[in-house]
C-alpha positions in Angstrom: -7.9 -11.1 14.4 -8.1 -10.2 10.7 -5.3 -7.9 9.4 -6.5 -4.6 8.1 -5.3 -2.6 5.1 -5.4 1.1 4.3 -4.7 2.2 0.7 -3.6 5.8 0.0 -3.4 7.2 -3.6 -0.8 9.8 -4.2 1.0 11.5 -7.2 0.3 9.9 -10.5 -2.4 7.8 -12.1 -4.6 5.0 -10.7 -3.1 2.4 -13.0 -2.2 0.0 -10.2 -5.8 0.0 -9.0 -6.9 -0.6 -12.6 -4.4 -3.5 -12.8 -5.8 -5.0 -9.6 -9.3 -4.9 -11.1 -8.0 -7.2 -13.9 -7.0 -9.9 -11.4 -8.9 -13.1 -12.2 -7.2 -16.1 -10.5 -8.3 -15.1 -7.9 -10.2 -11.9 -8.5 -10.0 -9.1 -6.0 -13.2 -10.2 -4.2 -12.0 -13.8 -3.9 -8.5 -12.6 -2.8 -10.0 -10.4 -0.1 -12.0 -13.2 1.4 -9.2 -15.9 1.1 -6.6 -13.6 2.6 -8.9 -12.5 5.4 -8.0 -8.9 5.0 -10.3 -6.1 6.2 -9.9 -3.1 3.7 -10.4 -0.1 5.9 -10.3 2.3 2.9 -9.5 2.3 -0.8 -10.2 5.5 -2.8 -12.0 3.6 -5.6 -14.0 1.1 -3.7 -14.9 2.4 -0.3 -18.2 4.0 0.4 -17.6 5.7 3.7 -18.3 9.5 4.0 -15.6 12.1 4.1 -16.3 12.7 7.7 -16.0 9.0 8.5 -12.8 8.9 6.5 -11.3 11.7 8.5 -12.3 10.0 11.8 -10.7 6.7 10.5 -7.4 8.6 9.8 -7.5 10.2 13.2 -7.8 6.8 14.9 -5.1 5.2 12.6 -2.6 8.0 13.2 -3.5 8.1 16.9 -3.0 4.4 17.3 -6.5 3.6 18.6 -7.0 1.4 15.5 -3.9 -0.7 14.7 -2.7 -0.5 11.1 -1.4 -3.8 9.7 -0.8 -3.0 6.0 -0.3 0.4 4.4 -0.4 0.4 0.6 0.7 3.6 -1.2 0.0 4.0 -4.9 1.7 6.9 -6.7 4.7 8.9 -5.8 5.2 11.2 -2.9 5.0 14.9 -3.9 7.4 17.1 -1.9 6.9 20.3 -3.9 6.9 23.2 -3.8 10.2 23.7 -2.0 9.8 20.6 0.2 6.4 21.7 1.7 4.4 18.9 0.0 1.5 21.4 -0.5 1.2 20.5 -4.2 -0.8 17.5 -3.0 -2.8 17.7 0.2 -5.6 15.9 2.0 -7.9 17.8 4.4 -5.3 20.6 4.5 -2.4 18.3 5.4 0.4 17.6 2.9 0.1 13.9 1.9 3.8 13.4 2.5 3.1 14.1 6.2 0.1 11.8 6.3 2.2 9.0 4.8 4.9 9.5 7.4 2.4 9.4 10.2 0.7 6.2 8.9 4.0 4.5 8.0 5.1 5.0 11.6 2.1 3.0 12.8 2.0 0.3 10.1 3.1 -3.3 10.5 3.9 -3.5 6.7 4.3 -0.7 4.2 4.0 -1.5 0.5 4.9 0.7 -2.4 2.5 -0.2 -5.1 3.9 0.5 -8.6 7.1 2.2 -9.8 6.0 5.7 -8.8 5.5 4.7 -5.2 8.7 2.7 -5.2 11.1 5.0 -7.0 9.2 8.2 -8.1 8.4 6.8 -11.5 6.8 9.0 -14.2 5.9 11.7 -11.8 9.6 12.1 -10.9 10.0 13.5 -14.5 7.7 16.4 -13.6 8.6 19.6 -11.7 6.8 18.5 -8.5 9.7 17.1 -6.5 8.4 13.5 -6.6 10.1 10.7 -4.8 9.4 7.1 -3.8 8.7 6.0 -0.3 12.2 4.7 0.4 14.0 5.4 -2.9 14.4 8.2 -5.4 15.3 6.5 -8.6 18.3 4.3 -7.7 19.2 6.2 -4.6 18.1 5.0 -1.2 16.2 7.6 0.8 12.9 8.8 -0.6 10.4 10.2 1.8 11.0 7.8 4.7 14.8 7.5 4.6 17.0 4.5 4.0 16.9 3.4 7.7 13.1 3.2 7.9 11.5 0.0 9.1 7.9 -0.7 9.9 6.5 -1.8 13.2 7.4 -5.4 12.2 11.0 -4.4 11.5 10.6 -4.4 7.7 11.7 -1.9 5.0 9.1 -0.6 2.5 8.3 -3.6 0.3 8.6 -2.3 -3.3 6.4 -3.7 -6.0 7.5 -1.8 -9.1 5.7 -1.9 -12.5 3.8 0.6 -14.5 1.5 -0.8 -13.4 2.4 -3.7 -11.1 0.9 -7.0 -12.3 -2.1 -8.0 -10.1 -0.6 -11.5 -9.5 2.5 -9.9 -7.9 0.4 -7.7 -5.6 -2.0 -10.5 -4.5 0.9 -13.0 -4.2 2.9 -10.6 -2.0 -0.1 -9.8 0.2 -0.8 -13.5 0.5 2.7 -14.3 1.6 2.9 -11.6 4.3 -0.6 -12.3 5.5 0.5 -15.9 6.1 3.5 -14.7 8.0 6.1 -15.5 5.3 8.7 -12.8 4.9 9.7 -12.9 1.2 13.4 -12.5 0.4 14.1 -9.1 -1.1 16.6 -7.8 -3.6 18.8 -4.8 -3.1 15.9 -2.5 -3.8 13.5 -4.2 -1.5 11.5 -5.9 -4.2 10.5 -9.6 -3.6 12.9 -12.0 -5.4 10.0 -14.3 -6.0 8.8 -11.8 -8.7 11.8 -9.7 -9.5 14.7 -12.2 -9.8 14.2 -12.8 -13.5 14.7 -10.6 -16.6 11.7 -9.6 -18.8 13.9 -11.2 -21.5 13.4 -14.7 -19.9 10.3 -16.2 -21.5 10.2 -13.7 -24.4 9.1 -15.4 -27.6 11.8 -13.4 -29.5 14.7 -15.0 -27.6 16.0 -17.1 -30.5 16.2 -14.0 -32.7 18.2 -12.2 -29.9 20.7 -15.0 -29.5 21.5 -14.9 -33.2 21.4 -11.1 -33.4 18.5 -11.1 -35.8 17.4 -7.5 -35.0 14.6 -5.3 -36.3 14.9 -1.7 -37.3 11.2 -1.1 -37.5 7.9 -2.5 -36.2 5.9 -5.4 -37.7 8.4 -8.3 -37.8 9.3 -11.1 -35.4 13.0 -10.3 -34.7 14.6 -9.0 -31.6 13.9 -5.4 -30.6 17.0 -4.9 -28.3 19.8 -3.8 -30.6 17.9 -1.0 -32.5 14.5 -0.5 -31.0 15.3 0.3 -27.4 13.9 -2.9 -25.8 14.8 -3.2 -22.1 14.0 -6.9 -21.9 17.6 -8.1 -21.3 18.1 -5.3 -18.8 14.9 -5.0 -16.8 13.8 -7.4 -13.9 10.2 -8.4 -13.7 7.7 -11.2 -14.3 6.2 -9.8 -17.5 6.8 -13.0 -19.5 6.0 -15.2 -16.6 2.6 -13.7 -15.7 1.1 -12.6 -19.0 -1.4 -9.7 -19.0 -4.9 -11.0 -19.2 -3.2 -14.4 -19.2 -2.4 -14.0 -22.9 0.2 -11.3 -23.8 2.9 -8.8 -23.0 4.7 -6.0 -24.8 7.3 -8.0 -26.6 4.8 -10.6 -27.7 2.8 -7.9 -29.4 5.9 -6.4 -31.1 6.4 -3.5 -28.6 9.8 -3.0 -27.0 9.9 -3.4 -23.2 10.1 0.1 -21.6 11.9 -1.2 -18.5 9.0 0.1 -16.3 10.1 -2.0 -13.3 13.5 -0.3 -13.1 14.2 2.6 -10.7 15.4 5.0 -13.4 12.1 4.6 -15.4 11.2 6.7 -17.4 14.5 7.1 -19.3 15.7 10.4 -20.7 16.5 9.0 -24.1 13.8 8.1 -26.8 11.9 4.9 -26.0 12.2 3.4 -29.5 16.0 3.8 -29.9 18.9 1.9 -28.4 21.6 4.3 -27.2 24.9 3.1 -28.8 28.5 4.0 -29.5 29.6 3.1 -33.0 26.6 0.7 -33.3 27.3 -1.1 -30.0 24.6 -0.7 -27.3 25.8 1.3 -24.3 23.7 -0.8 -21.9 24.5 -4.5 -22.5 22.3 -7.4 -21.3 22.4 -7.9 -17.6 25.5 -10.0 -16.5 27.3 -9.8 -19.9 30.6 -7.9 -20.2 31.6 -6.0 -23.3 34.5 -8.2 -24.7 32.4 -11.4 -24.4 29.4 -9.7 -26.0 31.4 -8.5 -29.0 32.9 -12.0 -29.5 29.7 -13.9 -29.0 27.4 -11.7 -31.1 29.8 -11.7 -34.0 29.9 -15.5 -34.1 26.1 -15.8 -33.5 25.2 -13.6 -36.3 27.4 -15.6 -38.7 25.8 -18.8 -37.5 22.1 -17.6 -37.7 19.8 -20.2 -39.4 18.2 -19.2 -42.7 14.7 -19.6 -41.3 15.5 -16.8 -38.9 17.2 -14.6 -41.4 14.3 -14.8 -43.8 11.6 -14.4 -41.3 8.1 -13.3 -42.3 6.3 -10.2 -40.9 3.9 -10.8 -38.0 0.3 -10.9 -39.2 
């Protein structure tokens, strides 16, 4: 029997759906057929009437139609005052609809950072949370102890938006019965065990502390320009967008959009520091070693890196 999927869009934009439309190897039509998934509903693609949609939801929440995969895009809105009535569907708070569907689902997937951790919507006064996390804190809507019908926590696929290859690859693995190993925030290690820094074309500049203070050149953007590449975990330099680029390759600092505390409270294009030393050091590096290593590296920097030319 083919697994079925229901996609619910909640607080935030439809960026993850737009990302999915950019999938090309395979595209979403090819992926649907190769995975053998029946899409019961997607807000952008489905053509059923509102009455048919309500009937479908009644059967899903009532258990007369089994729900194999529940995908939630966007954060869960709890406001005002925990009622969830800032965002409703057919008179029901969406938070309550999510809870009913999640209780029936074999697999629950948080698509994008908003669904996983609250994301951009968490910065608004709407009491936004993720499905099983609120920023770094376990809990969210469903609580830290939630497991799906198959005994799995919510599978988080953070990103603003998530890369289509991550979404299709995760669906492919679980559809084949392969339970991907997860990190401490329930994101698949297959895609979130590497730093954005790994694979960045500016790595050599970073190693020799050749840093930029403005846009338009080829040096590293971490020390002054607020780049999260050495801090954020994600496949952005493994799976390029449109198979050709990413933020750092076009000279834009990584925003750290896969991290649970995104968006940050400090300015995006500045690196918080104390007496010129970044407060947040590269993942896995302690402060004494960073100070010793970077001082020597800057002194040993090759002339070809020091006298770099602007990007054209």
